[in-house]
C-alpha positions as CSV (number, residue, x, y, z in Angstrom):
1,X,93.4,90.9,162.7
2,X,90.1,92.7,161.9
3,X,88.4,89.7,163.5
4,X,90.4,90.3,166.7
5,X,89.1,93.8,166.7
6,X,85.5,92.6,166.5
7,X,86.2,89.9,169.1
8,X,87.6,92.5,171.6
9,X,84.5,94.7,171.2
10,X,82.3,91.9,172.6
11,X,81.6,92.8,176.2
12,X,83.7,90.8,178.7
13,X,85.8,88.9,176.1
14,X,89.0,90.9,176.5
15,X,88.7,90.6,180.3
16,X,88.4,86.8,180.0
17,X,91.3,86.6,177.5
18,X,93.7,88.7,179.6
19,X,92.9,87.2,183.0
20,X,95.4,84.5,183.9
21,X,93.8,81.0,183.8
22,X,94.9,77.9,185.6
23,X,92.5,75.6,183.8
24,X,95.0,74.8,181.0
25,X,98.6,75.2,182.2
26,X,100.1,74.1,178.9
27,X,98.5,76.7,176.7
28,X,100.2,80.0,176.1
29,X,98.5,82.9,177.8
30,X,96.8,85.3,175.4
31,X,98.6,88.4,176.7
32,X,102.0,86.7,176.1
33,X,101.0,85.6,172.6
34,X,99.6,89.0,171.7
35,X,102.7,90.8,173.0
36,X,104.9,88.3,171.0
37,X,102.9,89.1,167.8
38,X,103.5,92.8,168.4
39,X,107.2,92.2,168.9
40,X,107.5,90.2,165.7
41,X,105.9,93.0,163.8
42,X,108.1,95.7,165.3
43,X,110.4,97.1,162.6
44,X,109.1,94.6,160.0
45,X,110.0,96.9,157.1
46,X,112.7,99.3,158.0
47,X,113.4,101.8,155.3
48,X,117.1,102.2,154.6
49,X,118.2,104.7,152.0
50,X,120.6,103.4,149.3
51,X,123.5,105.8,148.9
52,X,125.5,103.8,146.4
53,X,124.8,101.5,143.6
54,X,123.5,103.7,140.8
55,X,120.0,104.4,139.6
56,X,117.0,102.8,141.3
57,X,114.7,101.5,138.5
58,X,111.8,100.4,140.6
59,X,110.4,101.4,143.9
60,X,110.0,98.7,146.5
61,X,106.3,98.4,147.5
62,X,106.8,96.3,150.6
63,X,106.1,99.3,152.8
64,X,102.4,99.3,151.7
65,X,101.8,95.8,153.2
66,X,103.7,96.7,156.3
67,X,101.8,99.9,156.7
68,X,98.5,98.1,156.3
69,X,99.4,95.4,158.8
70,X,100.5,98.0,161.3
71,X,97.2,99.8,161.0
72,X,95.3,96.5,161.7
73,X,97.6,95.8,164.7
74,X,97.0,99.2,166.1
75,X,93.3,99.1,165.8
76,X,93.2,95.6,167.4
77,X,95.4,96.9,170.2
78,X,93.1,99.9,170.7
79,X,90.0,97.7,170.8
80,X,91.6,95.4,173.3
81,X,92.6,98.2,175.7
82,X,89.5,100.2,175.4
83,X,87.2,97.3,176.1
84,X,88.7,96.7,179.6
85,X,87.4,99.6,181.6
86,X,83.7,99.8,182.4
87,X,81.5,102.5,180.8
88,X,81.7,106.0,182.5
89,X,79.4,106.4,185.6
90,X,78.8,102.6,185.8
91,X,78.6,100.9,189.1
92,X,81.6,98.6,189.5
93,X,82.2,96.0,192.2
94,X,85.5,95.6,193.9
95,X,85.7,92.1,192.5
96,X,85.3,93.4,188.9
97,X,87.8,96.2,189.6
98,X,90.3,93.6,190.8
99,X,89.8,91.5,187.7
100,X,90.4,94.6,185.4
101,X,93.5,95.5,187.4
102,X,94.8,91.9,187.1
103,X,94.1,91.8,183.3
104,X,95.8,95.1,182.7
105,X,98.8,94.1,184.8
106,X,99.0,90.8,182.8
107,X,99.0,92.7,179.5
108,X,101.7,95.2,180.6
109,X,103.9,92.5,182.1
110,X,103.7,90.5,178.8
111,X,104.5,93.7,176.8
112,X,107.5,94.6,179.0
113,X,108.8,91.0,178.8
114,X,108.7,91.1,175.0
115,X,110.3,94.5,174.9
116,X,113.1,93.2,177.0
117,X,113.7,90.4,174.4
118,X,113.7,92.8,171.5
């Protein structure tokens, strides 16, 4: 996941990944795959308090791995979203603006689709 973060920081990469492509109709779109990854990680380690069953002799440490993974997912998501807009005060063409809007729309559509399934 850290590699995703570095990949997204490369100029133009996230725009190419999020823009729908018709060159390979059999491949899963990146936005759908990324949204599915986020959905699978949602609630991966729900903490439920035990109220019966006696004394707890050890503390479950699974939360540490889940917390670390969620931090990596969050930083990858931030890098992906922050790399789409152009730098402030930069000249942007209408074509480039249309591509950014299409990529952002594709990402939000995939996220909403996965939220509906969850």
